[in-house]
N, C-alpha and C positions, 0 to 999 in steps of 0.2 A: 247749600252746601257750600262750608267754607276753607278757603282754601289754607294750606298751612306749609308755609314754605314749601316744601316737595314732594307733598301730598295732597291728596283729598279727602276728607273724611265728611261721614253724613249728618256730624253738629258739632260743637267747637267743644268739645270732651274732655281738653288735656290744658284750659287755659281757665276752667270754672274757678271762680275766687273761694266759694264755699267748701269747695274738697282741700281747698289746702288743711293740713294737721298742726295743730302747733302742741310741740312737747317741750317742754324743758325739763329743771333739775331746781328744785327754789326751797329755799328754809323758809319756817315759819315761825319769828320769833315772837310778836305779836299780836295781839286778840285780833280778830277779822269781823269785823263786822257784821250784823243778818244783811243776806245778800238775798235781790231776785233775780237771776242774770238769764242771758238766752242762750248762749255758750252751751252745753254737755259738758262737763268737769269732769273724765276717772283721775282719783289720784289711786295713788300706791306707795305707801309711809316705809319708809327705809330704817327709819330709826327716828327717836322723839315718845312724848307721854302729854296728850292734853283732852281735853272737853269736845266737844261738839252736838249743838244741837243742830237736826235735821226734822223741819215742820215743827218744834216743839219737842222732839224728843232727844235727851242726852243716850248720845255713846262717847267709850272711852276711844280713843286714838294710840295706837301703839305700833308697833314695831310689827309689820306683817296685815297692818290694818286696809283694808282695800273697800273702797267704795267711788260709788258712782252719782253725782247730782247732777238732773235735768233740769232743764227751766222752769218748769212747775215747783223748783224745790228752794224754798228757803230758807238759809242754816248760816250758824256763825261760830268761829273758833275762839272758844277761853279757855282759864285756867291752864296756862301755859306751863306746864313742870319740866318740861325737858323739849328744846326746842325743836319742830319737825323735819326732817331731810325724806319730803317729795319727788317721787315722778309724777308729774301733771302731764297730763294729755285729754286736749280739747279739741272741739271739732263744731259745725255749724247747726244749727239748728233742723235744716234744710240735708244737711248730712243724715242724720238722726236721722228724720223720716225717714231715709235709704234704704241705713240701717236695717233699719223695723221691716222687710220689703218682705220675712216667711211669715206663711200664713200659720195664728193660733187658734188654737180655741178661744170664744167671746170672754171679751174682759181679761185676758193675759196681758194685753199690754198695758192697760190700768195696775193690775197686779205689779208691771216691773214697775209701778213708778211710786206705789203706794201702800201695795200687799206686803214688801217683803223688806226686811231690815237691811236698809241701803247701806251699812255702813257692817263690815264682818275683817275675822282676821282668817287670812287663807290657811289652809294645811300643808305642811310641807311639799305635798306633788301639787298643790295647786300655785303655790308659791310659786316653785322651779320653772311652771311653764308661762306665768302672768313675769316672771323674774326673762324670762328668753325673748317672750314679747319686745318688751320695753328697752331692752336693748339693743337689739334691733331698729327700735324704734330711734331711740338716740344716737344710735349708728347714723342713721339713712339722716337725721337735723343737723347732724355735725358738716356730713361728708357735702350733702348735695350733689349727688349721683343724677346721671342722666334716668327720666320717670321717675323720680322721688317722688313727685306729688299721688303718683298712682301707686305706686310700693307703701309708703306712708298710711293711703285709704286702706288697703287689705290689712292690714298692721293695724291697725285700729278697730277694722271690721275683726277683725279675732279678738281683740283683747274685749269690746263692746259685746262682742257674742259670749267669752267666758265670764265675763261679768254676767250678763244675765242667766248663765245657765247654775254660776253659785249660787245666785242670787235665792230664782226659783225653788233653789233645792235647801235653802233654808227657808222657806215663807213661812210668811209668821202664823200664829196661831189664833183661828177663828174666836177664842176666847180668852185673848187679852184687850186688856182695858181700854177703851178708846176716848180719847178728849174729841165731847161732841163740836168745839167750837175750829178745831181742826180737821176737821171731819167734812163742816161744812166750807171751812177756808176750800179743800181740794176741791169737791162737788164745783164750789162758784169758778174756779180757776180751768177747772175741765168741760164745766157744760157749754163751753162757747156757742153752740151753734144755737140756743134758743136762753132766750132772757129770761128766767127766772128770777120774781120780786123777793125782797128780804121776805116778808110780811112772811110767804110760803115756808124760808127758809127756817124763820120764826118760831110760827106753828110746828113744824116738827120735832121742834127740839123743849118746846116748852116756854119759850121767852117771848118777851115784848120786841118789836122791830130795834126800841132802840137800846135796851141791852143787848141783844145780840152785837149792834153792828160795834159797839163800846169792845164788846169783849172781842171778838173782830181783829179792832186796832190795839188792844194792848198785844198781841199772838205773835200779830207779822205788823204792825203800822201802817196799816194800812186802811183806808174804809171797804164797806164792801161794796160801791160803786167802784174804786178808784180798783179794786179786785176782779169783777165784774169786766172792766174795759179791757183791764192789760191781760187778761187771759186770752178776750178778744183777737186782741194786738200782737201778741207772743205768737199766739198759731196765725196768725194771718204771717205772720216773718217765714215761717215753717210752709205755706202755700204760694208766697210769693217764687219760690226756687224753685215751681214748676209753671215752663212756660205757656204749655197751653192753658194753665188758668186764668180768667179772663180778671182784672180788678171786677168788675160789675158780679162776676161768679164770687167771689171771695167775698166781697162787700154785704149779699145775699146770702151767704150762707154760713157769715159769722152771726149772721143776726144786726146789719146794722138798717139804720133808717133812707139811709140814701149811702150814692157814693160820696157825697161831700161829705157828708159825715166821715164814714170812714175815712179819708184822708185829716179830716182833722183831729179826730184820736188819736190817729196812729201819730199826724205830727206832736201831739202834746203828750204822748210817754215812750216815746221812741227820740225825740228832741230832735228830728231829720223829715221832711215828707217819702213817702214813699218812691220819688223817683230818685232821690237824693239815698234811700237804704237800697234800691236796685242798684242803681251804680256803684253804692262801694260794696256790697255785699256778692251782687250778683253776674257774673259777667259782663256786659257791656253795658247793664240797666234797663237793657228793654225788654218787654217780653215779646209774645207773637205777633211779626208785623199782621196790618191787615192784609196783606196780600199771601202771607203764611194760614189766616182762617181762612180765607176765602176757598183758598185750596180746600182745608179742609174738611168742609162746608161739599164741596162741589165731589172729594172720594168719599165723603159718609153718603152722597145722594145715589152717589154711580151703584156703590155696595150694597146699597140698601133699595133701589128706587123698584123693585118688584113685590115688595113686603106692604104690608098696607102702614100708609103712611102717619105717625102719631109726635109732633112736635114736641112733647113733655120726654119722647123717646133719645131724639136727637138731642134737647138739650141735658140730658143726663150722660149721654154718651161722648159730646162732645165737651163739657162743661162751660157751659154758654146759654146765657138764656137768651128769650126770642128773641128779644126787642134788636141783641146784638147781631146773634145770626141775620135776622130780616135787613139789617144793615148791610153790614158786610157782603150778602147777597144782592141788594141793591146796587151795591158800589161797584164791585166787580162784574157783577152778569145784565145789571140792567132790570131788572124786574126780580118779583119777590119770590121765595123760597117753591110752593108750589109751581109758581110759571117755570121754574130751572127745573125742577122734579118732573114738569108733564115733557118737557121736550128732552131728557134725558131718554124720558121714556118711550117717545117718538121716532129719537135714534135708536136705541135701541128694537123696538118696531121694527126699522127697517134693515134691518142686518138682520132680523130670523122670516122676515121675508123673504129678501135675498136668497141667504143660505140656507133653508130650511122648508120644508115639507108644510108643514105644520099651517091648517086652518086660521083665516082670520081669528076666529073666535078664541082660537088657543092660543096666539100669541096677544089676542089682548087683555086673556088671564096672567099668560104669561109675565108680563111687562108691567103687573100690579094695577090694569085699570077695572074696579067694578063691574062696567056694563060693556056691552060693546056698542052700545051706541053712543058713549061718553069717549071710549075709544075710537070709535068715527068721527065725531067732530073735531074732536084734539088733532088725529091725522090730517083732517082736510084743512085747518086751521095752517098748519105747517107747512104740510106738501104740495096745499091747491091742488090735492087730486085722494080719490079715493084709496086703503089700503092693498086692493084688487088691482085698482088699476096702476099702481106704485108697482105691482110685482109683476104685472102684465109688463108693461114699459121696459123695465128692469130685464126682463126674460128676451124679448125682442132686439 
């Protein structure tokens, strides 16, 4: 529970740094070198004429251009024939994940990044709607009134939703010519939960590993190995914004050898440690406290005591590995997960024995024991009497 001056709230929603929306009007007069960035950037162009390359494809920027540059996009602006007058809205990768919570068909989120034209010109009707949101965002930014951050989040969500809708309506045709090398760059950056060797990608496009790596460097300025690590790090940045995701879980999910390797690679590409990144971008930089994790474990077991227990299911539900779950349980409750679960089941059995007329055999099954004999043994271990003796004693 977080105290906020004159009220309490279940979580510190109002001061999260990653929820800050950045809105600015800017003029671009000089070429912008190729960038690979963490923030999601949405641009609307009020005036100007230039070219932009996004993931190797060339587009013309002109009045009415609307484009969204996700963190997986390499881009550079060149050949500025007339200075670009733009409104730029940027938000953090963690918020980007929040904005994509809506359920879609399989692969549709990937389609938004690579399967639609990232830049297009709005129709008069579309332009009217987008400009209305941008005007509101600029007013909010200038006036800084009460609930500024919340209002900006709602407006940014609307703007991003409109971009997604308009972009999906302009899907690329499947028969469009593809650049094999850029297609591999996309795959490497997205395939972050597994480590696919360069040779496998090279074989798929009929090149040697050396040739493919050289072409990757020429296209984006990074080697295959650097891209692979960079993709993992940028996805780690997103996952770090979720307090119930443990560092060990993030490291394992993204395919790092161990947590130390994750820390080392993260610092190399972000120029700050994981803790420094959290402190700068995520609330006070602290993930879920050990006490909160222990409470989360206890609640899970209480809610699922009557089911057949499987650690794999618990790992998936809590997004923590078994080693951490066992350690937190030992620290907080003095025993293993199985011991804590057994104790919870016995407490529940006592309640059933007191409050119901169910038989001991029925109660044994209701609280999750596989057999009456194992229930009898466990009950005697904790209560120093049999279930029947306990019921008789309580009734007297």
